[in-house]
N, C-alpha and C positions, 0 to 999 in steps of 0.2 A: 145223493151222489155217492158213488162207491169210492172207498179210500184207495188211492193209488200213489205209492211213494217208491218209485223205482230206484235202484242203486245208482250212485253218482259216478262210480268208477268207469271209465271208458272200456268198451269191450276189447278183449284181447284179440289181435289178429294172429291167425294161425297160418295164414298163407296169402300171398298176393302176387298176381302176375298180370299180363295184359288182357286177360279174359275173366279171371276169377278173383274173388275176395272172400276168404273164409274167416269167420270169427267165432269166437267162443261166447255165445250168448249168456249173460247173467240171468239168474232166476229173478222174477219180479218185474222184468222189463217186457212190455208188449213188443212183438215182432213188427206190427204195423200199427198206425194210429187207431185209437178207438173213435167212436162217433161223437163224444163230447170233447170240448176244448181242453178240459184238464187231463185228457188221455192222448194228447198230441205226441208227448215224448215217447219214442219207440226206438227199436234198433235200426230200422230203416232210416229214420230221421238222422240218427247219430252218425250212421255210415255215411249218408249222402252229405252231411256237413264237411266231411273230409274227401269223399269221393262222389261228387255230384252227379256222376254217370252211372252210379251203382242202381241196379234194378233187382226187384224182388223175384225170387224163384220158388221159395217155399216158406212155411212158417213153423215156429214152435210155439206152443202155448205159453202164455205169460209166465206161469210159475215153473216151466221146464227150462233148464240150462242146457248149454252145450253147442255142438258143431252146427253152424248154419252158413250156407253158401249164398253169395250174391253174384249176379252176372255184372260185368263191367262193359259189355257191348250187347246190342240187341241180338246179334248172332248167338252169343253165349246164352242168353236168356231163353231163346227158342230151343237151342240144343239141350240145355239142362231141363227146360220144362218138359220136353218130350220124354227125357229119361225118368222124370218123376211120374209122368202120366203113364207110361208104359211099364212102370214098376221095375225098372233097370237099376235105379239107384238103390243101393243097399245100406240100410240104416241099422245101427246097433245102439240100444239104450242100456243104461244101468239104472236099476231101481232097488229101493229097499221096500219090501212089502211086509204086511203083517202076517204073523203066523209061520208055520212050517210048510212051505210049498213043496209038495210032492207030486209025482216023481221028479227026478232031476232034470228031465227034459220033457217037452210036450208042445201041443199046439192048440190054441184057442181059434175056433172057427164060428164066430157069432156075428150076425148082421147088426148093424147099428142104424139108429135114426135119432133125430133130434127129439128130446122129450119136451114138446111144446109148452105145457103148463109150467115146466120148471127149467126152461132154457136159461143158460147155455148147456145145461146137462144133456148127456146123450143116453140112450138107453137101448137094450137089445130088443129087436122086434123081428121075428121071423116072417111076418107078412109084408111089411113095408120097408124093412131095414136094407141097407146096401152092404154087400159082401165085405167082411172084415176078417183078416186072418193074422195072427200073431204066433210066432214061435218063441219058446222061452228056454233057457238053460240056467239052472241053479248054479251060482258061484259058491255060496257057502250058507250054511244056516247059523243064526246068531241066537241071542237070548229073546225068544218070542217074535223074531223076524227072520226073513230070508233075503239075502242079496241075490239079484237075479239079472241076467242078461236078456233083453227082449229084442227080438228081431221082427218088426212089422213087415208084412208082406204087401199090405195096403196102407193107405194114409188117411184114414178117416179121423174126423175131429174127435179128440179125447179117446182114441182107440185103445191105447195101452192102459189108461185109467180104468175105462169101463171093463175091459177084458180081465184085468186083475180082480177087480170088484166081483165080476161074475164067477171067477174061481173061488171066491171067499177070502181073497187076500188083497185088500185094497192097498194102494201105494201109501206109505206113511206120509203125513203132512198134507194129504189132499184135502183142500177146502171144500171141495164139491161132493167127493165120493167117499171119504173116510169120516168116521164119526167119533166123538169123544176123545179119549186120550190117543187114539190112532191119528187124529188130525192135529194134535197138539205138538207140532214139531216147527222148528224154525223156518222150514221151507218144504215144498213139494220134493220128495226124494226120487226125482226122476231127472236123468241127464242123458243127453244125446252124445254118446261117447265116440262113435265113429261114423263117418260117411264115406261110401266108395262110389265113385263116378267115373265116366269117361270124359277126358278133358275135351272141351269144345274145339281146341286147336289140335287136330289130329286124331283124336279119339282114344288115346292111350289111357289105361286105367290109373286112377289116382286114388289115394286114401288120405283122409284127414282125420285126426284124432284129438280129443281133449280129455284128460283124466277127470273122472268125477271128483267134485269138491266135498264128497261126503263119504 
């Protein structure tokens, strides 16, 4: 049985109205329940304890923190779901990665597929992988690491983590893709900083932000 000890603190609500609920997901908490009973505690369950009508729209990895939106009506769920499906939702992440990432901006275009013998790991595969594209922009270089903004154009599982690994700059604290001292951090250094959407009621553009805790 895998060790699962999610943080106790309730997630911070960033925005709430008649259609949307936006929260800052803590690292270490599943977005949705796992298969086993001890993995039942998750952000969806915590949100539904307060807002029973809340509906899932998208997910973040357990070890990733940051902005996550829930729908409060079936209409909002459909509306938002289509935006994610059609890649109209704009997501910006902040990560700390190993080494000096250069140049200052770039794009990773590498298709991904589940690595079946080692799941839940994903891997690059040009034969059977699904298209995955990530833009990056360096914020600053530090001592043996780089702080970088990541803008995924697609939403594949572990996309940012595998794409940074493929560049030779794994995300610090990654229990799956970083090794040795690079994995020895208090958490995965990946945070969903900003999400831009069209509001389900009227279609106006909205932007939600949560500053990274690292």
